[in-house]
C-alpha positions as CSV (number, residue, x, y, z in Angstrom):
1,M,-3.2,4.8,3.2
2,N,-0.1,5.8,5.1
3,G,2.6,4.3,7.5
4,P,2.1,0.8,8.7
5,L,-1.2,0.3,6.9
6,R,0.5,0.7,3.5
7,I,3.0,-2.1,4.4
8,I,0.3,-4.3,5.9
9,F,-1.9,-3.9,2.7
10,S,1.1,-4.7,0.4
11,L,1.8,-7.9,2.5
12,T,-1.9,-8.8,2.5
13,L,-2.0,-8.5,-1.3
14,L,1.1,-10.7,-1.7
15,L,-0.4,-13.3,0.6
16,M,-3.7,-13.3,-1.3
17,W,-1.8,-13.8,-4.6
18,G,0.1,-16.6,-2.9
19,I,-3.1,-18.3,-1.8
20,F,-4.5,-17.8,-5.3
21,G,-1.4,-19.4,-6.8
22,L,-1.5,-22.4,-4.5
23,S,-5.3,-22.8,-5.1
24,L,-4.8,-22.7,-8.8
25,A,-2.0,-25.2,-8.6
26,N,-4.1,-27.8,-6.6
27,G,-7.2,-27.2,-8.6
28,S,-9.3,-25.7,-5.8
29,W,-9.7,-22.3,-7.5
30,T,-13.1,-22.7,-9.2
31,M,-15.1,-20.9,-11.9
32,T,-17.1,-19.3,-9.2
33,N,-14.0,-17.8,-7.8
34,W,-13.2,-16.3,-11.2
35,L,-16.7,-14.9,-11.3
36,M,-16.2,-13.4,-7.9
37,L,-13.0,-11.8,-9.0
38,G,-14.7,-10.4,-12.1
39,L,-17.6,-9.0,-10.2
40,A,-15.2,-7.4,-7.7
41,H,-13.4,-5.7,-10.6
42,L,-16.7,-4.5,-11.9
43,G,-17.7,-3.1,-8.5
44,C,-14.4,-1.4,-8.0
45,A,-14.3,0.2,-11.4
46,V,-15.8,3.3,-9.7
47,V,-12.1,4.1,-9.1
48,F,-12.1,5.4,-12.7
49,I,-14.9,7.9,-11.8
50,N,-13.3,9.0,-8.6
51,F,-10.7,7.1,-6.6
52,A,-12.3,8.3,-3.4
53,Y,-15.3,6.1,-4.3
54,L,-13.2,2.9,-4.2
55,F,-13.6,2.0,-0.6
56,S,-17.1,3.4,-0.3
57,Y,-19.2,2.8,-3.4
58,G,-16.7,0.2,-4.6
59,Y,-16.8,-1.8,-1.4
60,A,-20.6,-1.5,-1.2
61,I,-21.3,-2.6,-4.8
62,S,-18.7,-5.4,-4.6
63,M,-20.2,-6.8,-1.4
64,L,-23.7,-6.7,-2.8
65,I,-23.2,-8.2,-6.3
66,I,-20.6,-10.9,-5.3
67,H,-22.7,-12.2,-2.4
68,L,-25.9,-12.1,-4.5
69,A,-24.1,-14.2,-7.1
70,I,-22.9,-16.7,-4.5
71,L,-26.4,-17.0,-3.1
72,A,-27.9,-17.4,-6.6
73,L,-25.5,-20.1,-7.7
74,K,-25.8,-22.4,-4.7
75,P,-28.7,-21.4,-2.5
76,S,-29.1,-23.0,1.0
77,L,-30.1,-21.9,4.5
78,A,-26.4,-21.6,5.4
79,A,-25.7,-19.5,2.3
80,A,-28.7,-17.3,3.0
81,L,-27.4,-16.5,6.4
82,I,-23.8,-15.6,5.5
83,A,-24.1,-14.4,1.8
84,G,-27.5,-12.9,2.5
85,L,-26.2,-10.8,5.4
86,A,-23.1,-9.8,3.5
87,A,-25.3,-8.6,0.6
88,A,-27.5,-6.7,3.0
89,Y,-24.4,-5.1,4.4
90,G,-23.4,-4.0,0.9
91,A,-26.9,-2.5,0.2
92,R,-26.9,-0.7,3.6
93,L,-23.4,0.7,2.9
94,W,-24.4,1.9,-0.5
95,R,-27.3,3.8,0.9
96,F,-25.2,5.3,3.7
97,V,-22.5,6.5,1.4
98,H,-25.0,8.0,-1.0
99,V,-26.6,10.0,1.8
100,R,-23.2,11.0,3.2
101,Y,-21.9,12.3,0.0
102,R,-25.0,14.5,-0.4
103,G,-24.7,15.9,3.1
104,T,-23.2,19.4,3.8
105,S,-21.1,18.2,6.7
106,Y,-19.1,16.0,4.3
107,G,-18.4,18.8,2.0
108,R,-14.8,19.5,3.0
109,I,-13.8,15.8,2.8
110,R,-15.6,15.5,-0.6
111,V,-13.7,18.6,-2.0
112,R,-10.4,17.1,-0.8
113,G,-11.2,13.8,-2.4
114,D,-12.1,15.5,-5.7
115,Q,-8.9,17.5,-5.7
116,A,-6.8,14.4,-5.0
117,D,-8.5,12.5,-7.7
118,T,-7.4,15.0,-10.4
119,T,-3.8,14.4,-9.5
120,L,-3.8,10.6,-9.1
121,P,-1.6,8.9,-11.8
122,L,-3.2,6.3,-14.0
123,P,-0.8,3.5,-13.0
124,L,-1.6,4.1,-9.3
125,R,-5.4,4.1,-10.2
126,L,-5.0,0.8,-12.0
127,Y,-3.0,-0.7,-9.0
128,L,-5.7,0.4,-6.6
129,W,-8.4,-1.1,-8.8
130,V,-6.7,-4.5,-9.0
131,A,-5.6,-4.6,-5.4
132,V,-8.9,-3.7,-3.8
133,S,-10.7,-6.0,-6.2
134,W,-8.6,-8.9,-4.9
135,L,-9.4,-7.8,-1.3
136,M,-13.1,-7.8,-2.1
137,T,-12.9,-11.3,-3.6
138,F,-11.2,-12.7,-0.6
139,T,-13.6,-11.0,1.8
140,A,-16.3,-13.0,0.2
141,M,-14.5,-16.4,0.5
142,T,-16.3,-17.4,3.7
143,A,-19.7,-17.0,2.0
144,W,-18.4,-19.0,-1.0
145,R,-17.2,-21.8,1.2
146,V,-20.5,-21.9,3.1
147,S,-22.5,-22.0,-0.1
148,E,-20.2,-24.8,-1.4
149,S,-20.8,-27.0,1.6
150,G,-24.4,-26.0,2.2
151,V,-24.2,-27.4,5.7
152,L,-25.5,-25.3,8.6
153,T,-23.1,-25.6,11.6
154,P,-23.2,-24.0,15.0
155,W,-20.1,-22.0,14.0
156,I,-22.0,-20.6,11.0
157,V,-25.0,-19.7,13.2
158,A,-22.8,-18.0,15.7
159,G,-21.0,-16.1,13.0
160,A,-24.3,-15.0,11.5
161,L,-25.5,-13.7,14.8
162,I,-22.3,-11.7,15.3
163,M,-22.6,-10.4,11.8
164,V,-26.2,-9.2,12.6
165,A,-24.9,-7.5,15.7
166,G,-22.2,-5.7,13.8
167,L,-24.6,-4.7,11.0
168,L,-27.0,-3.3,13.5
169,L,-24.3,-1.5,15.5
170,E,-22.8,0.1,12.4
171,T,-26.3,1.1,11.0
172,V,-27.3,2.8,14.2
173,A,-24.0,4.5,14.6
174,D,-24.0,5.8,11.1
175,Q,-27.5,7.1,11.4
176,Q,-26.8,8.8,14.7
177,K,-23.7,10.5,13.2
178,Q,-25.5,11.7,10.2
179,T,-28.3,13.0,12.3
180,G,-25.9,14.8,14.6
181,K,-23.9,16.3,11.7
182,A,-27.1,17.4,10.0
183,R,-28.1,19.2,13.2
184,N,-24.7,20.9,13.6
185,S,-22.0,20.1,11.0
186,D,-19.3,22.0,12.9
187,S,-19.6,20.0,16.1
188,F,-18.6,16.5,17.1
189,V,-21.2,13.8,17.9
190,S,-21.2,12.7,21.5
191,D,-24.7,11.3,22.1
192,G,-26.3,7.9,21.6
193,L,-23.7,5.2,20.9
194,Y,-21.1,8.0,20.7
195,R,-21.6,8.9,24.4
196,R,-18.9,6.5,25.6
197,I,-17.3,5.3,22.4
198,R,-15.9,7.7,19.8
199,H,-16.0,5.4,16.8
200,P,-18.9,2.9,17.2
201,N,-19.3,2.8,13.4
202,Y,-15.8,1.3,13.0
203,V,-16.5,-1.1,15.9
204,G,-19.6,-2.3,14.1
205,E,-17.5,-3.0,11.0
206,M,-15.0,-4.9,13.1
207,V,-17.7,-7.0,14.7
208,F,-19.3,-7.8,11.3
209,Q,-15.9,-9.0,10.0
210,A,-15.3,-11.0,13.2
211,G,-18.6,-12.8,12.4
212,L,-17.3,-13.7,9.0
213,M,-14.2,-15.1,10.5
214,L,-16.1,-17.1,13.0
215,A,-18.3,-18.6,10.3
216,C,-15.1,-19.6,8.5
217,I,-14.3,-21.9,11.3
218,G,-17.5,-23.8,10.6
219,T,-16.8,-24.4,6.9
220,A,-13.1,-24.4,6.0
221,R,-11.5,-27.8,5.8
222,T,-7.8,-27.2,5.0
223,W,-5.2,-24.6,6.1
224,L,-5.4,-23.1,2.6
225,E,-9.2,-22.6,2.9
226,Y,-8.7,-21.1,6.4
227,A,-6.1,-18.7,5.0
228,A,-8.4,-17.8,2.0
229,C,-11.4,-17.1,4.3
230,L,-9.6,-15.2,7.0
231,I,-7.2,-12.9,5.2
232,G,-9.8,-10.5,3.8
233,P,-11.9,-9.9,6.9
234,L,-8.7,-9.7,9.1
235,Y,-7.3,-7.0,6.9
236,I,-10.5,-5.0,7.1
237,V,-10.5,-5.2,10.9
238,I,-6.9,-3.8,10.8
239,L,-8.0,-1.1,8.4
240,M,-10.9,-0.1,10.7
241,Y,-8.5,0.1,13.6
242,Y,-6.2,2.5,11.8
243,A,-9.1,4.4,10.4
244,G,-10.3,5.0,14.0
245,L,-6.9,6.2,15.1
246,G,-6.8,8.5,12.1
247,A,-10.3,9.9,12.9
248,D,-9.1,10.4,16.5
249,E,-6.2,12.5,15.2
250,Q,-8.5,14.6,12.9
251,Q,-11.0,15.2,15.7
252,Q,-8.2,16.3,18.0
253,K,-6.9,18.8,15.4
254,R,-10.4,20.1,14.7
255,Y,-11.9,20.2,18.2
256,G,-8.9,20.0,20.5
257,A,-9.3,23.6,21.6
258,D,-12.9,23.1,22.7
259,P,-13.1,22.3,26.4
260,A,-16.3,20.3,25.8
261,Y,-14.3,18.0,23.4
262,G,-11.6,17.6,26.0
263,Q,-14.2,16.5,28.6
264,Y,-15.7,14.1,26.0
265,R,-12.3,12.5,25.4
266,Q,-11.9,12.1,29.1
267,R,-15.1,10.0,29.5
268,S,-14.9,8.0,26.2
269,G,-12.7,5.4,24.6
270,A,-11.9,5.1,20.9
271,F,-13.3,1.6,20.4
272,L,-14.5,0.5,23.9
273,P,-16.5,2.3,26.6
274,G,-14.3,4.1,29.0
275,K,-11.3,6.4,29.0
276,G,-8.5,6.7,26.5
């Protein structure tokens, strides 16, 4: 987490704590919210195994257990759509991460992560545990609000449909990338969804989070609820944007001398079909 993203994350964390403080003061922070926060800390505790697992296994486990808890506490059709899809997203991500970590093409990144983990100071590890746990909690706020209201609105249906589209896009993109890397771990992937878009996996994540934000419109009632529901998904969209830019830089360093990669960059876009 470098450059602008570090500043954005710090500001996001402060805003989340501010929303928490105001919600606590006006009595709108519930026992369910405390449970969500506790489950997020449980899921993100993988940081004490390896900090590189935090935004992979930690994200997946947190999404799964928090949203299953929300659905179990106040089941409804509306909650099944939003919390159910978010839980499915967590389960899918866990499987993808598990397969990726076992793949030979991920070996270099895994070794770098293991090396960095041995030098990470305990205070920084604790900070990451707490900070990302709050982010996971606020990412689940839309599902919580939907379960609390139990009312199925057109906004929630539209948000769920967009979440499905994002989930399918990311699932297919991840599968195509894993297949391509298994075929040739030293080459870039440029077929399937990657033919015209260099990072469709990140686009899928952005679309999924956009669906959560859209569902928020159909359930939030006050400006504080809007802020609570929007801040987590919005940060993840920003995170995916910077992750895509970083992946672009890494690909340029690794494959920049390959004329085939130069031609691929000419005909593809980072996040949308086209050039650039």
